[in-house]
C-alpha positions in Angstrom: 9.4 -29.2 15.3 8.4 -29.4 11.4 5.7 -26.8 12.0 8.3 -24.2 13.6 10.6 -24.8 10.7 7.9 -24.1 8.3 7.2 -20.9 10.2 10.7 -19.8 10.1 11.2 -20.6 6.5 7.7 -18.6 5.7 9.2 -15.7 7.6 12.4 -15.7 5.7 10.8 -16.0 2.3 8.4 -13.1 3.2 11.6 -10.8 4.2 13.3 -11.8 0.8 10.2 -10.9 -1.3 9.7 -7.7 0.5 13.3 -6.5 0.0 13.3 -7.4 -3.5 10.3 -5.4 -4.6 11.0 -3.6 -8.0 10.3 0.1 -8.1 7.6 1.3 -10.4 8.0 4.3 -12.5 7.3 7.2 -10.2 5.7 9.2 -13.1 2.7 6.6 -13.3 -0.2 6.1 -11.1 1.1 2.7 -9.8 4.4 4.3 -9.1 2.7 7.1 -7.0 0.7 4.4 -5.1 4.0 2.6 -4.3 5.8 5.8 -3.3 2.8 6.6 -0.8 2.6 2.9 0.5 6.4 2.9 1.2 6.0 6.2 2.9 3.5 5.1 5.2 5.3 1.8 5.9 8.5 4.0 6.8 6.3 6.3 8.9 7.4 9.2 6.6 4.3 11.6 7.0 5.8 14.4 5.0 6.5 12.3 1.9 3.2 10.9 2.1 1.5 14.1 2.4 3.6 15.4 -0.9 1.8 12.6 -3.0 -1.7 13.7 -2.1 -3.8 16.0 -4.3 -4.8 19.2 -2.7 -8.4 18.0 -2.5 -7.3 14.8 -1.0 -9.2 13.1 1.9 -5.9 12.5 3.6 -3.8 9.4 4.0 -0.6 10.1 5.9 -0.6 7.1 8.4 -1.4 3.6 8.3 -4.3 2.2 10.2 -2.9 1.2 13.3 -5.6 -1.5 14.4 -4.3 -4.1 12.0 -0.8 -5.4 11.2 -0.7 -4.8 7.3 2.0 -7.0 5.8 1.8 -6.4 2.1 0.0 -4.0 -0.4 -0.3 -5.8 -4.1 -0.9 -4.1 -7.2 -3.9 -5.7 -8.8 -5.0 -3.4 -11.8 -4.6 0.0 -13.3 -7.0 2.2 -15.1 -6.3 5.3 -16.5 -8.9 7.6 -18.3 -7.7 11.0 -19.4 -6.4 12.9 -16.1 -7.9 10.3 -13.8 -6.6 6.8 -12.6 -7.7 4.1 -10.4 -5.2 1.8 -9.0 -6.6 -1.5 -7.3 -4.8 -3.1 -4.7 -4.8 -6.3 -2.3 -4.2 -5.2 1.3 -2.9 -8.3 3.2 -2.9 -8.4 7.1 -1.3 -10.9 9.5 -3.4 -12.9 12.1 -3.1 -12.3 15.9 -3.1 -16.1 16.3 -0.4 -18.4 15.0 -3.1 -20.9 14.2 -5.2 -18.7 11.8 -4.0 -17.3 8.4 -3.8 -13.7 7.7 -6.6 -12.1 5.7 -6.9 -9.8 2.7 -9.0 -7.0 1.6 -9.2 -4.9 -1.7 -9.1 -1.4 -2.3 -9.1 1.4 -4.7 -6.7 4.4 -5.0 -8.1 7.2 -7.0 -5.6 9.6 -8.5 -5.6 13.0 -10.7 -2.8 14.2 -13.0 -1.9 17.6 -12.0 0.9 20.0 -12.9 3.1 18.1 -10.3 2.4 14.7 -11.8 0.0 12.2 -10.6 -1.4 13.0 -7.1 -3.7 10.6 -4.8 -7.3 12.0 -4.1 -8.5 8.9 -2.3 -6.9 6.0 -0.7 -8.7 2.8 0.6 -10.3 3.2 4.1 -8.8 -0.3 5.0 -5.3 1.0 4.4 -5.1 4.7 6.0 -6.3 6.6 9.0 -7.9 9.6 7.9 -7.1 13.1 9.8 
C-alpha cells in the first residue's frame, strides 16, 4: 500500500514539475533547444522543422522506441556564431521495479539571419528522416 502511494506521489510531482517549466529566452541557443523539445513532445513537426538550420541532419520526431520523460539543460557554450547545448535525456522504465535511465547528448547550433538554428540534435532523442 505504501509503495503504491509513493508511486502516485511521484507521478503527481513529475506532472507539477513538467507544467511549471520556465520559458527560456527564445533568442538564445538554450531557448531554441527548449522550443524544439517542446515541439517534439507536442508532435508539432512544422514548428520543429522551422528551428532547424538548412544544413541540419533533421530532427522533427522523437524516437519512438523509448519513453522520454524529460530533457534537462546541463550546459551551454557559445563561441562566435556556433553553440553547443548539453542536455540529459531521461527515459522511463518498462518495469515498475526498475528505475528509468538517462543519457547525455549535445545540440549543435549556428547563428543565422533568422536567429539560432539547430544543425544537429542528439541521436538518442530524435528520429532521422
